[in-house]
C-alpha positions, 0 to 999 in steps of 0.5 A, spaced: 125 868 126 125 862 121 130 855 123 134 857 116 135 864 118 137 862 126 142 858 123 145 862 119 146 866 124 150 861 129 154 859 123 156 867 121 157 867 130 161 860 129 165 863 122 166 869 126 170 865 132 173 861 128 176 867 124 178 871 131 181 865 133 185 864 126 187 871 126 190 870 133 195 865 132 197 867 126 199 874 130 194 876 133 188 880 134 186 886 128 188 892 132 195 890 134 199 896 134 203 896 127 211 895 129 215 902 125 221 903 122 227 902 126 224 899 131 227 892 135 224 886 135 224 878 137 221 873 133 221 865 131 224 863 125 218 861 121 221 858 113 227 858 110 226 858 102 231 861 096 233 868 098 228 870 103 228 867 112 220 869 114 220 870 122 214 871 125 214 877 130 208 876 133 203 880 129 199 879 122 204 880 117 210 876 117 217 880 117 222 877 111 229 878 111 235 877 106 237 869 107 244 873 107 243 876 113 243 869 117 249 867 114 257 866 117 263 868 114 263 861 110 257 861 108 252 857 112 246 860 116 247 860 124 239 859 125 234 856 122 226 854 123 224 854 130 230 858 132 229 866 136 233 871 132 232 879 134 232 884 128 231 892 125 225 894 122 227 898 116 220 898 112 214 898 113 207 896 108 200 894 108 203 888 104 209 886 109 216 888 114 222 888 112 227 885 117 235 886 118 240 884 122 243 891 121 242 896 115 245 895 108 246 897 102 250 903 099 249 910 096 246 917 101 239 913 102 242 908 105 245 912 109 239 918 110 235 912 112 240 908 117 240 914 120 233 917 121 230 910 123 237 908 127 239 903 124 246 900 125 250 899 120 256 894 119 263 897 119 270 895 118 275 898 121 280 901 116 285 904 121 286 909 125 287 917 124 287 923 129 282 923 134 279 915 132 278 911 127 276 910 120 272 906 118 267 904 112 260 903 112 255 903 106 260 904 101 263 910 104 268 912 108 266 914 116 269 917 122 269 915 129 271 918 135 276 915 140 271 916 146 265 912 142 270 906 139 270 900 145 275 901 149 280 895 147 286 897 150 290 898 145 288 901 139 291 897 134 286 891 136 280 895 133 284 896 126 280 891 121 275 888 125 267 889 123 262 890 128 256 894 129 255 902 129 251 907 128 251 913 125 251 920 127 251 925 122 251 924 115 254 932 113 256 934 105 253 929 101 256 924 104 262 925 104 263 927 113 259 922 116 260 920 124 259 913 127 259 910 134 259 905 136 259 906 144 252 908 143 249 902 140 251 899 146 248 905 151 243 904 147 242 896 147 244 896 155 239 901 157 233 897 153 236 890 157 237 894 164 229 896 162 228 888 161 232 886 168 228 891 171 221 888 170 224 881 172 229 882 178 227 884 185 231 884 191 233 877 194 232 873 187 239 868 186 241 869 179 246 867 175 251 869 170 258 871 169 265 875 172 266 880 167 272 884 170 275 884 177 275 891 181 280 894 187 274 894 190 270 887 188 268 883 182 262 886 177 256 880 174 253 880 167 246 880 169 245 881 161 249 885 155 251 891 157 248 891 165 252 889 170 252 888 178 258 890 182 259 884 188 264 887 193 270 884 197 266 883 203 261 880 199 265 876 195 266 869 200 265 868 207 273 867 207 277 875 208 279 877 201 284 882 200 282 881 192 277 880 187 282 875 184 283 871 190 275 869 190 273 869 182 277 870 176 275 873 169 270 869 166 268 865 172 259 863 172 257 864 180 251 864 183 250 871 187 243 873 192 240 880 189 242 885 196 238 891 193 237 896 186 238 903 187 237 909 183 243 913 184 245 920 180 249 916 176 244 911 174 241 904 176 246 901 182 245 892 182 249 890 189 250 883 189 252 877 194 256 871 192 257 869 199 249 869 200 248 866 195 252 860 198 248 860 204 252 862 211 257 857 213 256 858 221 250 855 221 252 848 218 258 847 223 255 842 228 256 837 224 263 839 221 267 841 228 267 837 234 271 839 240 277 835 241 278 835 233 284 835 230 285 840 223 288 843 218 287 851 217 290 856 213 294 862 218 289 868 214 292 874 220 296 875 225 295 879 231 299 881 238 295 877 242 295 870 238 294 868 229 286 866 227 286 861 222 281 859 218 278 853 218 273 852 214 270 857 209 268 863 212 269 859 219 276 862 223 279 861 230 283 864 235 289 860 236 292 865 242 300 867 243 300 861 250 297 855 245 302 855 240 308 851 243 310 847 248 317 847 246 318 855 247 316 861 250 312 865 245 312 872 245 309 873 238 305 870 234 310 871 227 315 867 230 311 862 230 306 862 223 306 866 217 300 869 214 297 863 208 301 858 211 297 851 213 297 849 220 294 842 224 290 845 230 286 842 235 280 845 237 278 847 244 272 851 243 266 852 240 262 858 241 256 859 235 252 863 239 259 868 239 261 866 232 268 865 236 272 858 236 279 856 240 283 853 237 291 850 239 297 849 236 302 846 241 296 841 243 296 838 236 302 837 236 302 833 243 303 834 250 311 832 252 308 832 259 303 826 257 308 820 258 313 824 262 313 817 266 315 813 261 321 818 258 324 820 265 324 816 272 327 819 279 335 818 280 336 818 272 342 822 270 342 826 263 345 831 260 342 838 260 342 845 256 342 851 260 336 854 259 337 860 264 340 862 270 335 865 275 336 867 283 331 860 284 337 856 279 338 854 274 333 852 268 334 846 265 331 843 258 331 835 259 327 835 252 322 838 247 318 842 252 320 838 258 325 843 263 326 842 271 329 846 276 336 846 279 335 850 285 339 855 289 339 852 295 341 845 292 347 849 288 350 853 295 350 846 298 354 843 293 361 841 293 362 845 286 358 851 287 364 855 284 363 851 277 355 853 277 357 861 277 360 861 271 355 857 268 352 860 262 346 859 257 345 853 252 351 851 255 351 842 257 350 840 263 349 833 266 344 833 272 340 828 276 333 828 277 332 827 284 323 827 284 318 829 279 311 833 280 306 830 273 300 834 277 304 841 278 309 840 272 315 841 274 322 837 275 327 838 280 334 836 279 342 835 283 348 836 279 351 829 277 355 826 283 351 830 288 351 827 295 347 833 298 341 832 302 335 836 298 328 837 300 327 835 292 328 842 289 320 844 292 322 849 297 325 853 291 319 851 287 314 854 292 318 861 293 318 861 285 311 860 284 308 863 290 314 870 287 309 869 280 302 870 284 305 876 288 307 880 282 303 877 275 296 873 278 299 867 279 301 866 272 307 860 272 314 861 269 313 861 261 307 866 263 310 870 267 316 870 261 311 871 256 307 877 259 314 881 261 315 880 254 309 882 250 310 889 256 317 889 252 314 889 245 
């Protein structure tokens, strides 16, 4: 082989390689399957000239679309060179591929072509008739059954709207044309679902828009016509009774894909909004400390106390015994109501069991904390009779502060008869005889009394011992509380 022949073969190989490269850049290699009429394609706008729009749809031959197909109602172009556009192939030939966003034209030929190729057509809803709607499509009056129309709530809202339809039947030379809007939506949904399932998997974090609310949760749009469901229990770490307590229609939210399952009714995509946000219990270390006073919302009430949400998804229990220093509480609902905002003090945090103990009364302050500043031995003051028992008369001296006028002291009083007639709620003058801060006890004597006494300790001890025998060592407040609960 001569040098000239070798050079020619090399040049030929280079030319073949360059042609293949140019062909690939233009729209694909020669054996790329040719699109067919009725197929939906996506492409990039190359150029808009005169009445034509040229679109690269990934094959050798560019698609051509009428410029009128990209104009809005004001005659303005809705796309420009470089934009991505979706369209339907209406005709193919070796020289060109015709595209359209919907079938256009008029007459039987256009109707039959649209039906055969399953290409959507623009139609205007002109009125309501028995069983459905009248729709003007391709110059003909067609019928859309009510079951095949988008649900507008009020049927009148559909009248006057222009939307796309699929032609289901053409009979009697165009005098009987049946169209469907829902069939088109279902077809688009299946196409979009296929695309979603190709990439989506359990564990993915995605973002979408809330499209509708239901009694059991909320639906989020993953693609046009494709929804996933967020169950009530997955909407928030906080307790949610209704979906609208956590989200609203139109909200954009982040979710985690929990599962994709095939059911008898189709594909079900389960989502979780709360898991996309992370577990709040893993972050409370730097947000909550023992002894901290915080505000929270009462989310539910139980016979033994109330649950208060102090952070989103973090609840603590206020036991009934921690609700008040000033009152004997039998029922939590007598103190708090669901939805109320309260101040509570954190008494204990157990991250292992996910439990937090709270106190309403400690947040308000212990009335015994500064008792020696408020009262002193020998002080005379007016109190209110709280109750009369076998141990004596309990007298409220201040909020959360109760003293005992012992039964033995009353018997030795000169005016003992007056004490037998006294009732709860009445005012009484007493003198403080003893203050035991550690035991949280105050002993009293009647005003003007000169009766020698042991300071009331004997009656307090009898009372406390009786409490231990019958209630396992509970004080007067706890004993009364237990009786009230048993009665309830």
